[in-house]
N, C-alpha and C positions, 0 to 999 in steps of 0.2 A: 503493501500499499504505500502511495507516495507521499508526501509530507506536504499540503498546501502551503505551509511556511516559505516565503521566498528565501532563498541561501543570501548569505551576507556579501557577496559579491553584486548581486542583483539588486539588493538593496541600496549599497554603496552609488552604483551607477545610476539609478534612479535621482537619489539625492543629489549626486552629482550635475547631473541634467538640469534639476530645478534651480542648482545654484547658479548656471550659467544661465539658463534663459532670466532669473530673477536680477542677477547681480545689478547689471546697468540701475534697477526701478530701486535697488536699494541705494546705491551714487547716487542716485537726483534723490531719493530722503533725506539723506546724511547732508546734502551740500545745502539741500532747503532750509537749515538748521545754524549754519556756520557763520561765526564771527566776524570773519573776512568779507570783504566783497569783492575780492579778486576772482578771476573765473576758477578757477580752481589750485587751491592751493592743500596738498598731503602733507602730513594729515592736518583735519580742520583744527583752526587754534582753539574754539569752543564751540558755547552751545547757545544760540538766541533764538527768540521768538521776533527778533525785530522786522523782518522780512516780511512774516505775515502779516503785519501791522501795517507796513508800506504797500503790499501789493493790494492789499481791501482797501486802500483810501486811493488808490489810483483811477480814476473814472474811466481809463479805457480798458481796464481789465475788469471795473465791476461793468460797464458796459457789453464786454465780451460775454460774460457770465451770462446777466440778463440775457443777450440774443440767444447763445447756446440754449439756455433750460428752458425758453420760448421755445424753440425750435423743435426740441426733444420732446415737448410734451403735445405738442400738437402732431407731429407725424406721429408717436407713440396714439393718438387718438384716431385718427387715420387707418392706422396699421389694425389696430384693434376691431374698428366696425369691419373694415375691409377684407382683412383674414377671417375674421368667424364666420362672413358672411361666403366668401369662397369657400372657406372647409363645411359650412352646412352645406353648400350645394353639390359637393363632390365626395362626401366621404360612402355617402351610402348607394346613389341609382347609377349604374352604367349606361355611359348613352355614346354616340360616334361623337368620336373627338374629345374624351374626356381627358386620355393621357396627355395630347397636345396641350390644353388648358391646364393642366398639373405643371407639364415642363414650362409652359412661358410664365406662371407664377413662378418659379422658382429659380428662374434663369438670373434674375438681376442678382441675388445674393451670388451666381457663380461665375458671373462676367466680372474680369477683372475692371476696378472701379474707375479707371480713366475713360474705360470705353463706354462705362452707363454715363461718366459725365461730358463725355463730347456727343453722345448721342442726344442726351436731357439738352444740352447747349444747344445743339442745333433744333431740337423741337421744339423749344422755348423763340431762339430767334426766328422758325418759320411762322410759327403765329404770331410774332409781334409784342411777345412779353419780356421784359426786360426784368435781367439779374435780381433779384433782392431776395426780401424774405419769403413772399410766396414759395419760389423757384425752388428754393432751398427746403422748405418743408416736402412741397412734392418731391422733390429728390431725394431726400431720405425717406421720405414712405415709400418708397419704389420698394427698396432692400428690408426694410421693417416690417414690410405687409408678409415677407416670408416666413420670418421669425416667428410672426403670430401663427400663419395657416398651420407650420408646421406642429408647433402645439397644439392648439386645437383641434387638426384633425386626428392626432395620434389618441388625444384623450376622447374624440367622439369613438372612434374605433374599438375602445377600449368601454366605451360606456352600452350595458345591456340594453337590447333593442326592446325587451319584455317590461321595462320598467317606460318605456314610452308607450308601447302596447295598453298594458295593465290602465295606464293613466287617462288613454283615450276611450280603453272601455268602459271608464268609472263616470265618464261626462266631460271632460275636460276640455275643452277648445284647443288650437294650435298654440296660440298665447299661454293661458295658463300651463300647458303642457311644458313649453320653452321654461315657461318663469318657475316653476318649481320643483323641474326633472332634470331637463337639460341644464341649465343656469347653473343651480349649483354643482352640478358634477365637471363643469367647466370653470370654475373660480379658479383652483391653481393653476391650471393650464394657460387662464385668461393673464392670471398675475405673473406670472413668468414670464408668458410672452410679451407681456408690457413692459416688465422691466428688462430684458433682453433689451429689447428694441429700442429703449430708453439711452440705454447703456450706448447702444451702438451708434446712436443718432448724436450723441452729446459728443462726440471723440473722432467722429468723420470727420475726415479732412479732402480726400481724393475728388468724391463726388462735389461735396463742398466750395473746392476751390474753381469749378467749372460753373456753378449755379448762385455764386453770391455775389456776383458783381461789385457794389463798393461796401458790403455789408462785413462784417469781421465778426467770425466766431471764433470761441475760444482757442479751436485747436488752429485757426489760421493766425491767429495773435501770435500764438506762438511760434508758427513759423516764421512768422517775421521778426522776432524777438531775437532769430539765429544771428542778425548782421547787427546785432547792439551787445556787444559783450561786457558793456558797464550795466547789465541789466541781468546778469546773469543769476545772481541770487534770486531776483522777481520772480523770472523765468523759472527756475525750479520750484519754487511755491505752487504758482499757478499748474505747473505739469503734475506736480504733486498732488493736486485737487484736482483734475482731469481723472488721474489713475483711480481716486478715491473715489468718484462719484461714479467711475464706469466700475468699477472692482465691486465695490456692495451691490449692487444692483445683479451682477454675474453672481456671485455669491448666493444671495437671497433667493435666485430661479432653480439655482441648484439643490437649495433644501427643501427647495418646494417640489420637484421632480425627481429627487433621488427614490430610490425605491419601486421605480416604474416599470420593473421587471424587462428593461433595458430596451423599453420604448420612450422615443422621445416628448414630451411633455405627459408623460404618465406620473403619476406620484399619489401620495395619500389625498 
């Protein structure tokens, strides 16, 4: 009988891989609290919260945070509505072109961001729509829909059809069945999908670069800061904020969907 416990070498390799992946992130966290305003002076001279105060008193940082939150919330809302409707339409019935529709829904997340960005910019220019907040939200929603769709359709496939049939047999109409049977079963999948969509939208930069026009979201602000070495401590603080805002929803979504029998969107 084989032991299910991993060998010491395998565990060491796993921890080494995690360290390799997250070491640059740890460096940013470290230098966000460095007392020196030099770009990178190793070892750090001391610990300070000064740069957090400086970052959150700068109008350009606050405007970028406000715009990123606004875009992420709107894109997530659109994704929740469209992703849920699309999954409800596709999870049970078989019809001609169903697989093609599923492929088209998933395609935006599979395509390179630069292709999606160029395509969206061309479409907006053709329609005479100037880049701005609206175009950023639409651009983000195109790939956020996929996240919600995948979570919700997986949960719908795991929902017992007998519950829905029993509700209808007891006299409930379609809305009552959806409200009291389907929606409670979708709760954690919708929450997880929304959290992942929000995190994905908040730190998106490639599609945003093509659709933002003169608007500056937080990732674009960070990109522009690369040419300003004197602002490195503030840039580190803002980068740390972006990582926290995106990491926490992802961890929350993981805990909501764990234990789902290896099915995305599953969960208790």
